[in-house]
Backbone bond lengths (Angstrom), bond angles and torsions (degrees), N, CA, C in turn:
res aa  C-N    CA-C-N  psi(-1)  N-CA   C-N-CA  omega(-1)  CA-C   N-CA-C  phi
1 M - - - 1.440 - - 1.523 108.37 -
2 D 1.324 117.68 125.57 1.454 121.85 178.96 1.520 109.09 -88.16
3 K 1.310 115.92 128.43 1.459 120.94 179.97 1.510 109.62 -111.18
4 N 1.300 115.28 152.92 1.455 121.64 179.50 1.533 109.12 -97.33
5 I 1.318 117.10 59.39 1.451 121.54 -179.84 1.519 108.24 -79.27
6 E 1.317 116.66 124.19 1.456 121.45 -178.54 1.526 112.27 -106.18
7 F 1.319 117.58 -24.42 1.460 121.26 179.66 1.519 108.39 -156.62
8 L 1.331 115.97 162.32 1.460 122.26 178.18 1.517 109.00 -121.26
9 A 1.310 116.29 147.64 1.460 121.65 171.39 1.524 106.82 -113.47
10 Y 1.342 116.05 133.95 1.458 121.18 175.95 1.523 108.31 -116.61
11 Y 1.322 116.69 128.47 1.461 122.41 -179.49 1.522 110.57 -118.97
12 D 1.313 116.53 136.79 1.460 121.64 168.52 1.522 106.36 -145.91
13 L 1.318 114.83 81.76 1.460 122.66 -174.44 1.522 108.76 -122.69
14 D 1.325 115.95 105.99 1.455 121.22 -172.75 1.527 112.60 -63.64
15 K 1.324 117.96 -49.12 1.464 120.52 -175.17 1.527 111.83 -63.31
16 E 1.330 116.90 -37.78 1.462 120.76 179.57 1.523 112.56 -83.82
17 Q 1.332 117.58 -6.40 1.465 121.97 -177.34 1.529 110.77 53.92
18 K 1.338 115.72 44.68 1.461 121.37 178.84 1.516 107.44 -117.56
19 H 1.330 116.80 117.24 1.452 121.73 -175.38 1.528 109.95 -140.63
20 G 1.322 115.60 142.99 1.455 120.42 173.23 1.521 113.23 106.46
21 F 1.331 114.98 -163.47 1.459 122.94 -172.54 1.517 111.78 -106.77
22 S 1.315 115.10 152.39 1.457 121.12 169.41 1.517 107.42 -147.71
23 S 1.318 115.77 165.83 1.460 120.77 177.62 1.508 107.75 -156.03
24 K 1.299 114.13 161.67 1.459 120.78 172.63 1.514 107.04 -110.60
25 D 1.302 116.76 143.45 1.458 120.86 177.92 1.520 111.76 -80.87
26 I 1.330 116.72 -5.93 1.448 120.40 -179.75 1.523 109.67 -96.76
27 P 1.320 117.21 134.27 1.465 118.11 179.58 1.526 111.14 -69.33
28 P 1.341 117.21 150.54 1.471 119.40 176.67 1.525 110.25 -62.01
29 N 1.311 115.92 147.83 1.462 121.23 176.18 1.518 108.54 -139.87
30 E 1.322 117.07 -166.19 1.464 120.03 -175.79 1.530 112.76 -65.42
31 R 1.325 118.69 -15.58 1.462 121.78 178.53 1.523 112.65 -96.60
32 T 1.332 117.63 -1.00 1.459 121.81 -179.48 1.525 109.55 -85.40
33 L 1.304 116.20 132.83 1.463 121.13 177.87 1.516 108.90 -107.11
34 I 1.323 116.49 120.82 1.461 121.05 171.98 1.520 106.09 -114.55
35 V 1.305 116.05 117.36 1.456 121.43 -175.38 1.518 110.27 -67.75
36 K 1.336 116.15 136.05 1.455 120.14 179.36 1.523 110.36 -68.31
37 E 1.330 115.43 158.99 1.462 120.72 177.43 1.514 109.56 -62.35
38 Q 1.328 115.60 128.33 1.457 120.40 -178.52 1.523 109.94 -174.40
39 I 1.311 114.46 173.00 1.464 121.23 170.71 1.523 106.07 -112.13
40 I 1.316 116.39 119.03 1.455 121.43 179.27 1.526 106.85 -93.39
41 P 1.332 117.75 117.77 1.467 120.27 -177.57 1.529 111.55 -59.68
42 G 1.323 115.04 139.74 1.453 120.45 178.78 1.524 111.09 -70.02
43 A 1.315 115.75 156.39 1.456 122.23 177.64 1.516 108.82 -153.96
44 F 1.322 116.18 158.33 1.465 122.38 176.77 1.527 112.10 54.83
45 G 1.338 116.84 39.32 1.454 121.36 177.73 1.515 115.19 85.54
46 Y 1.330 117.92 -1.29 1.459 121.41 178.13 1.523 109.98 -91.77
47 P 1.341 117.17 144.30 1.470 119.93 177.81 1.529 111.34 -74.30
48 D 1.321 116.02 169.56 1.462 120.53 173.17 1.520 109.39 -56.23
49 M 1.333 116.28 147.74 1.466 120.90 175.25 1.527 107.88 -112.55
50 Y 1.327 114.83 127.03 1.455 121.98 179.72 1.524 108.70 -98.59
51 I 1.319 116.58 120.09 1.463 122.10 176.01 1.525 106.27 -104.17
52 R 1.314 116.72 117.69 1.458 122.17 179.70 1.517 109.07 -129.71
53 H 1.318 116.48 145.52 1.462 122.26 179.45 1.522 109.28 -109.71
54 M 1.310 115.92 138.53 1.457 122.45 176.34 1.535 106.96 -133.05
55 K 1.323 116.07 166.72 1.472 120.59 177.27 1.517 109.26 -128.85
56 L 1.304 115.40 146.81 1.456 122.12 176.91 1.521 107.80 -133.36
57 R 1.311 116.77 132.14 1.466 121.89 172.21 1.525 106.41 -103.28
58 Y 1.338 116.39 118.32 1.455 122.20 -176.12 1.522 108.26 -139.49
59 K 1.325 116.49 124.18 1.467 123.01 -178.89 1.526 111.05 51.50
60 N 1.326 115.21 49.06 1.474 122.66 176.83 1.527 114.15 62.31
61 R 1.326 117.51 23.88 1.467 121.91 175.16 1.513 108.89 -129.93
62 D 1.321 115.19 146.40 1.460 120.67 175.95 1.524 109.66 -94.24
63 Y 1.323 115.70 134.87 1.459 122.26 177.52 1.526 108.72 -123.90
64 P 1.330 118.12 116.16 1.458 119.03 170.75 1.532 109.24 -70.95
65 I 1.309 116.04 142.52 1.463 121.83 175.27 1.522 106.56 -119.65
66 I 1.326 116.61 119.94 1.455 121.39 177.07 1.523 106.70 -99.18
67 C 1.331 116.15 116.14 1.463 122.11 -176.15 1.524 109.86 -101.83
68 M 1.321 116.39 130.74 1.458 122.91 175.69 1.522 107.55 -123.36
69 T 1.332 116.14 110.29 1.459 121.28 -177.14 1.525 109.48 -133.73
70 D 1.314 115.80 163.73 1.463 119.32 174.93 1.529 110.63 -101.83
71 Y 1.325 116.21 27.77 1.468 123.15 176.09 1.527 108.22 -156.54
72 E 1.318 116.06 159.43 1.465 120.75 177.64 1.519 109.46 -74.44
73 L 1.328 116.92 141.93 1.466 121.64 -179.00 1.526 110.22 -83.21
74 D 1.328 115.89 129.28 1.467 119.08 171.88 1.538 108.04 -97.13
75 V 1.317 115.96 177.49 1.473 120.62 -175.86 1.527 110.96 -60.92
76 A 1.327 117.51 -43.06 1.471 120.69 -178.70 1.532 110.91 -61.37
77 K 1.323 116.88 -41.59 1.462 120.21 -179.87 1.530 110.67 -68.08
78 R 1.336 117.41 -36.89 1.461 120.43 177.80 1.538 110.66 -62.26
79 V 1.330 116.58 -42.09 1.466 120.65 177.74 1.525 110.04 -63.51
80 E 1.326 116.65 -42.18 1.471 121.22 178.31 1.531 111.12 -61.52
81 I 1.331 116.87 -40.44 1.465 120.98 179.43 1.525 110.68 -65.04
82 I 1.332 117.06 -44.28 1.474 120.50 179.01 1.527 110.55 -61.03
83 A 1.342 117.08 -44.02 1.472 120.47 178.55 1.523 110.47 -62.38
84 G 1.327 117.14 -41.22 1.462 120.85 177.92 1.514 112.16 -65.53
85 A 1.333 116.88 -36.01 1.467 120.76 178.68 1.518 110.91 -65.78
86 V 1.323 117.01 -41.29 1.467 120.61 177.48 1.524 109.83 -61.13
87 Q 1.330 116.85 -45.43 1.468 120.74 178.39 1.539 110.81 -61.68
88 F 1.332 116.61 -42.74 1.461 120.97 179.41 1.528 110.70 -60.77
89 L 1.316 117.43 -44.65 1.474 121.08 179.11 1.531 111.38 -64.65
90 Q 1.326 116.92 -41.04 1.469 120.35 178.27 1.523 110.34 -61.62
91 E 1.323 116.59 -45.12 1.467 120.84 -179.07 1.529 111.96 -69.85
92 S 1.333 116.70 -22.87 1.471 121.14 179.81 1.525 111.96 -83.07
93 G 1.329 116.95 -6.72 1.445 119.79 179.06 1.507 114.55 80.17
94 V 1.311 115.88 22.63 1.472 119.77 -179.90 1.510 109.21 -81.60
């Protein structure tokens, strides 16, 4: 099944118990909000949230990856995320 995946979201948020990849089959448009790269200060007992952007080239297409984590990404974690994104796309039938 061919999907119209335009971007991936990666989550690793311990307090919210949200981990892994997700995507929307709808392409972004003027009503789509993609949060800029930043650190959002924690509040109400939640840790800081790190928003980082990465890119993946897969089957001659570019896929932005928006990462939301409660820690800063090091090089090893970035490589792990890219490998996971490739696996996610393969399993999605892209």
